[in-house]
C-alpha positions in Angstrom: 35.8 -2.5 1.1 34.1 0.5 -0.7 31.1 0.0 -3.0 31.2 0.4 -6.8 28.0 2.3 -7.8 26.8 2.3 -11.4 24.4 4.8 -13.0 20.8 4.6 -11.5 18.3 2.5 -13.5 15.7 5.3 -13.4 18.1 7.7 -15.2 19.1 5.2 -17.8 15.5 4.1 -18.4 14.6 7.8 -19.0 17.4 8.2 -21.5 16.2 5.0 -23.3 12.7 6.6 -23.6 14.3 9.7 -25.1 14.7 12.0 -22.1 17.3 14.7 -22.6 20.8 14.5 -21.4 22.7 17.1 -19.3 22.8 19.4 -22.3 19.1 19.1 -23.0 19.7 17.0 -26.1 18.2 13.6 -26.9 20.4 10.6 -26.6 22.5 9.7 -29.7 22.0 6.1 -30.9 25.0 4.3 -32.3 26.1 0.7 -33.0 29.0 -0.7 -31.1 32.1 -1.7 -33.0 33.1 -3.9 -30.0 36.2 -1.9 -29.3 35.6 -1.0 -25.7 32.4 1.0 -25.2 31.5 0.3 -21.6 27.9 0.7 -20.4 27.8 2.8 -17.3 24.7 1.0 -16.0 25.7 -2.7 -16.3 29.4 -1.9 -16.3 30.0 -4.4 -19.1 31.4 -3.9 -22.6 28.8 -3.3 -25.2 29.0 -6.1 -27.7 29.8 -5.5 -31.4 26.7 -4.9 -33.4 24.7 -3.9 -30.4 22.9 -0.5 -30.2 24.0 1.9 -27.5 23.3 5.5 -26.5 25.8 8.3 -26.0 24.6 11.0 -23.6 26.1 14.0 -21.9 26.1 13.2 -18.2 26.8 15.3 -15.1 27.3 12.9 -12.2 26.5 15.6 -9.6 23.3 16.8 -8.0 24.0 20.5 -8.2 25.4 22.9 -10.8 28.8 24.4 -9.8 32.3 25.0 -11.1 33.3 21.4 -10.3 30.3 19.7 -11.9 32.0 18.2 -14.9 29.8 17.1 -17.9 31.0 14.5 -20.3 30.0 11.7 -22.6 28.9 8.3 -21.3 27.7 5.2 -23.0 24.7 3.0 -22.0 23.2 -0.1 -23.6 20.2 1.0 -25.7 18.3 -2.1 -24.6 17.5 -3.1 -21.0 20.4 -4.4 -19.0 20.7 -5.2 -15.3 22.4 -2.6 -13.2 25.7 -3.6 -11.9 25.4 -5.2 -8.5 28.5 -4.6 -6.4 30.2 -7.7 -5.2 33.4 -6.1 -3.9 35.3 -6.6 -7.2 35.7 -4.7 -10.3 33.7 -6.0 -13.2 35.8 -7.7 -15.9 35.1 -4.8 -18.4 36.8 -2.4 -16.0 40.0 -4.4 -15.8 40.7 -4.1 -19.5 42.0 -0.5 -19.4 45.6 -0.1 -18.2 44.8 2.6 -15.7 42.1 5.0 -14.4 41.9 8.4 -12.8 40.3 8.4 -9.4 39.4 11.6 -7.5 37.9 12.2 -4.1 35.0 14.6 -3.5 33.6 16.3 -0.4 29.9 16.2 0.5 29.5 19.6 -1.3 30.6 17.8 -4.5 33.9 19.7 -4.7 37.1 17.9 -5.5 39.3 17.4 -2.5 42.6 18.6 -3.9 45.5 16.2 -3.7 43.3 13.1 -4.0 43.5 12.6 -7.8 45.7 9.7 -8.8 46.2 7.4 -11.8 45.8 3.8 -10.6 45.9 0.4 -12.2 42.5 -1.5 -12.1 43.8 -4.0 -9.5 44.8 -1.1 -7.2 41.7 1.0 -7.6 39.4 -0.2 -4.8 42.3 -0.2 -2.3 43.3 3.3 -3.4 39.7 4.5 -2.9 39.6 2.8 0.5 42.7 4.7 1.5 41.0 8.0 0.3 38.1 7.2 2.6 40.4 7.3 5.6 40.0 11.1 5.2 36.7 11.9 6.8 36.1 14.8 4.3 35.9 12.3 1.4 32.2 11.6 0.7 32.7 9.7 -2.6 35.2 9.0 -5.3 34.8 9.1 -9.1 36.4 6.7 -11.5 37.3 8.4 -14.8 39.2 7.4 -17.9 42.9 8.2 -17.4 43.1 9.1 -21.1 39.9 11.0 -21.8 38.5 11.9 -18.4 35.2 10.2 -19.2 33.1 9.3 -16.1 33.1 5.5 -15.5 31.4 4.9 -12.1 31.3 6.1 -8.5 32.8 4.5 -5.5 31.0 5.0 -2.2 31.8 4.1 1.4 30.9 0.6 2.3 
């Protein structure tokens, strides 16, 4: 089965210390209202009343036309990075569906791979995408807002 990969701890730690986001801006601090803000580091819902950061994130190594930037949420306080166990974390099963897209090693979308999937079908759909050798990784995004959620890598 493919591996679910959360944001790297070093990146999130830097944001918590005030490092700039993908737009060069400091992280925005907010208080969760408990209505579904998912931390992209621990992949858990941020509890009501808990501080979190909003940052512009570009989940790509290089700048190019396909390097989308968008908002992500992370816990303002330390949290353990999600350790993949072959299953989606409970917080990612609460949405009715997600958009997944396959990317080649050059970080370009492989056209025809984008699909809306239910949470219980997501890892299987990603595994099917990996049958194509040109797929290097898959992004999970919100089906409604296109916000980056996590990355799926080959096992």
